[in-house]
C-alpha positions as CSV (number, residue, x, y, z in Angstrom):
1,M,-2.6,-25.8,35.5
2,P,-5.4,-25.5,32.9
3,M,-4.4,-24.9,29.3
4,P,-5.4,-21.4,28.0
5,M,-8.5,-21.4,25.8
6,P,-7.8,-20.7,22.1
7,M,-8.9,-17.3,20.9
8,P,-12.3,-17.5,19.1
9,M,-11.9,-17.3,15.4
10,N,-14.3,-14.4,15.1
11,D,-12.0,-12.2,17.2
12,H,-10.0,-11.9,13.9
13,T,-13.1,-11.7,11.7
14,I,-14.4,-8.6,10.1
15,S,-17.6,-8.2,8.1
16,L,-17.4,-6.0,5.0
17,A,-20.5,-5.0,3.1
18,I,-20.3,-3.2,-0.2
19,T,-23.6,-1.4,-1.1
20,G,-24.9,0.6,-4.0
21,A,-23.3,4.1,-3.4
22,S,-20.7,5.4,-5.7
23,G,-17.2,4.5,-4.5
24,A,-16.9,0.8,-5.0
25,Q,-13.1,1.2,-5.1
26,Y,-13.2,1.9,-1.3
27,G,-14.8,-1.4,-0.6
28,L,-12.5,-3.3,-3.0
29,R,-9.3,-1.7,-1.6
30,L,-10.4,-2.3,2.0
31,L,-11.1,-6.0,1.1
32,E,-7.6,-6.3,-0.3
33,C,-6.0,-4.7,2.8
34,L,-8.0,-6.8,5.2
35,L,-6.9,-10.0,3.5
36,Q,-3.3,-8.8,3.4
37,A,-3.6,-8.2,7.2
38,R,-4.5,-11.8,7.6
39,Q,-8.0,-11.0,8.8
40,R,-10.9,-13.4,8.1
41,V,-13.5,-11.6,6.1
42,Y,-17.2,-12.1,5.8
43,L,-18.2,-10.3,2.6
44,M,-21.7,-9.2,1.5
45,V,-22.3,-7.3,-1.8
46,S,-25.7,-5.9,-2.5
47,Q,-27.4,-6.1,-5.9
48,A,-27.0,-2.4,-6.4
49,A,-23.3,-2.6,-5.5
50,Q,-22.9,-5.2,-8.3
51,V,-24.3,-2.6,-10.7
52,V,-21.9,0.0,-9.4
53,L,-18.9,-2.4,-9.6
54,A,-19.7,-3.0,-13.2
55,T,-20.0,0.8,-13.8
56,E,-17.0,2.0,-11.9
57,T,-14.5,-0.8,-12.5
58,T,-13.4,-3.2,-15.3
59,L,-13.9,-6.2,-13.0
60,Q,-16.5,-8.8,-14.1
61,V,-17.7,-9.8,-10.7
62,P,-20.0,-12.9,-10.8
63,G,-23.3,-12.6,-9.0
64,R,-23.6,-15.9,-7.1
65,P,-21.9,-15.8,-3.7
66,E,-19.9,-19.0,-4.3
67,A,-18.5,-17.7,-7.6
68,M,-17.9,-14.3,-6.1
69,Q,-16.0,-15.9,-3.2
70,T,-13.7,-17.7,-5.7
71,F,-13.3,-14.6,-7.8
72,F,-12.2,-12.3,-5.0
73,S,-10.1,-15.1,-3.3
74,E,-8.1,-15.5,-6.5
75,L,-7.9,-11.7,-7.2
76,F,-6.5,-10.9,-3.8
77,A,-4.6,-14.1,-3.1
78,A,-6.7,-15.0,0.0
79,E,-5.7,-18.0,2.0
80,V,-8.0,-21.0,2.0
81,G,-11.1,-20.3,4.2
82,Q,-10.0,-16.7,4.8
83,L,-12.9,-15.1,2.8
84,E,-16.6,-16.1,2.9
85,V,-19.2,-14.4,0.8
86,F,-22.9,-14.5,1.8
87,G,-26.0,-13.7,-0.2
88,R,-28.7,-11.2,0.7
89,E,-31.0,-13.8,2.3
90,Q,-28.5,-16.2,3.6
91,W,-30.0,-16.1,7.1
92,L,-27.9,-18.9,8.5
93,A,-24.7,-16.9,8.0
94,P,-22.8,-16.2,11.2
95,V,-23.3,-12.4,10.8
96,A,-27.1,-12.9,11.3
97,S,-26.8,-13.8,15.0
98,G,-25.2,-12.1,18.0
99,S,-24.0,-15.5,19.2
100,N,-21.4,-15.7,16.4
101,A,-20.9,-12.1,15.3
102,P,-17.5,-10.8,14.1
103,R,-15.6,-8.3,16.1
104,A,-16.3,-5.5,13.7
105,M,-18.3,-4.6,10.6
106,V,-17.6,-2.0,7.9
107,V,-20.1,-0.8,5.2
108,A,-18.0,0.7,2.4
109,P,-19.4,2.4,0.6
110,C,-22.7,2.8,2.5
111,S,-25.7,4.0,0.4
112,T,-28.2,6.3,2.0
113,G,-30.8,3.6,1.6
114,T,-28.7,1.2,3.7
115,L,-28.0,4.0,6.2
116,S,-31.7,4.5,6.6
117,A,-32.4,0.8,7.0
118,I,-29.7,0.5,9.7
119,A,-30.9,3.5,11.5
120,T,-34.4,2.2,11.7
121,G,-33.5,-1.5,12.4
122,A,-35.3,-2.6,9.2
123,S,-33.2,-5.9,8.8
124,N,-34.8,-6.6,5.4
125,N,-31.7,-8.4,4.1
126,L,-28.5,-9.9,5.5
127,I,-26.5,-6.6,5.3
128,E,-29.1,-4.8,7.3
129,R,-29.4,-7.6,9.8
130,A,-25.7,-7.9,10.2
131,A,-25.4,-4.2,11.0
132,D,-28.3,-4.5,13.5
133,V,-26.5,-7.3,15.2
134,M,-23.4,-5.2,15.6
135,I,-25.4,-2.4,17.2
136,K,-27.4,-4.6,19.6
137,E,-24.2,-6.5,20.6
138,R,-22.3,-3.2,21.1
139,R,-19.6,-4.1,18.7
140,Q,-17.7,-1.9,16.3
141,L,-19.7,-0.7,13.2
142,I,-18.2,1.7,10.7
143,L,-20.3,3.3,7.9
144,L,-18.7,5.0,4.9
145,P,-21.5,7.1,3.3
146,R,-20.7,8.7,-0.1
147,E,-23.4,11.2,-1.0
148,M,-23.7,14.9,-1.6
149,P,-25.4,17.0,-0.7
150,L,-26.7,15.5,2.4
151,S,-30.4,16.0,3.2
152,A,-31.8,16.5,6.7
153,I,-33.0,12.9,6.5
154,H,-29.5,11.6,5.9
155,L,-28.0,13.8,8.7
156,E,-30.7,12.7,11.2
157,H,-29.9,9.1,10.5
158,M,-26.2,9.7,10.9
159,L,-26.8,11.5,14.2
160,K,-29.0,8.7,15.5
161,L,-26.4,6.1,14.7
162,A,-23.5,8.1,16.1
163,Q,-25.4,8.4,19.4
164,L,-25.7,4.6,19.4
165,G,-21.9,4.3,19.1
166,V,-21.7,3.8,15.3
167,T,-18.7,5.4,13.6
168,I,-19.8,7.6,10.7
169,M,-16.8,8.0,8.4
170,P,-17.7,9.9,5.2
171,A,-15.6,9.1,2.1
172,S,-13.7,12.4,2.4
173,P,-10.1,12.0,1.4
174,G,-7.6,14.6,2.6
175,F,-5.0,16.3,0.4
176,Y,-2.2,17.2,2.8
177,H,-0.3,14.1,1.5
178,R,-0.5,15.6,-2.0
179,P,-2.1,12.6,-3.8
180,Q,-0.9,12.0,-7.3
181,S,-3.6,9.5,-8.3
182,V,-7.1,8.4,-7.6
183,E,-5.6,5.3,-5.9
184,Q,-3.8,7.4,-3.4
185,M,-7.0,9.3,-2.6
186,V,-8.8,5.9,-2.0
187,D,-5.9,4.7,0.2
188,F,-6.3,7.8,2.4
189,V,-9.8,6.8,3.3
190,V,-9.0,3.1,3.6
191,A,-6.1,3.9,5.9
192,R,-8.4,5.8,8.3
193,I,-10.7,2.8,8.4
194,L,-7.8,0.5,9.1
195,D,-6.7,2.8,11.9
196,H,-10.1,2.5,13.5
197,L,-10.0,-1.2,13.2
198,G,-6.6,-1.2,14.9
199,L,-4.8,-2.8,12.0
200,E,-1.3,-1.9,10.9
201,H,-0.8,-0.5,7.4
202,A,1.7,1.5,5.3
203,L,-0.8,3.1,2.9
204,L,0.3,6.7,3.7
205,E,2.5,8.8,6.0
206,R,0.7,10.1,9.0
207,W,0.3,13.8,9.8
208,G,3.6,15.3,11.0
209,E,5.7,12.5,9.5
210,G,7.9,12.6,6.5
211,G,8.0,16.4,6.4
212,E,10.3,18.2,4.0
């Protein structure tokens, strides 16, 4: 009887892109949760996102992909080989080809510039190309825009992507769980992303649970 084939590693791999919209905390918390869930993570951080990280957090994140990989691996206690960081023009990265694409990709936060590029198939950098691969391969792509107000241009791009099967998940925390901190508000949004990725978590009680 033939032996069963091992599960491809990329079935447990998720791409995470952090771009230059406000809300770097969403991407950081999601990265932490994905690593805790023992997912392999391909991480891409745009240049604008590095500026936002320096503005919105106290972290001194290095700019080079190799140094960034070491930094986040140590910060979130990643296992050896669990996290890989790719630069904006690292075209030989697995995410650049449908033959080796991960099972899902999340852009959190997603700037409206990145949203536009993905909607038009621009593929000017690795983040845009990775998202384009997910669409053409019909794999899960989640975008977390954080912008207000939204112009007709933004809404048209969101509609176009939603019609292609992309999940548009604005960074809109709920309040029914009575958050007492910014961290709890961030966790609300990250929990919804994890739900869509099919990953277990205990970030917050679900609606109808834990009632008084």
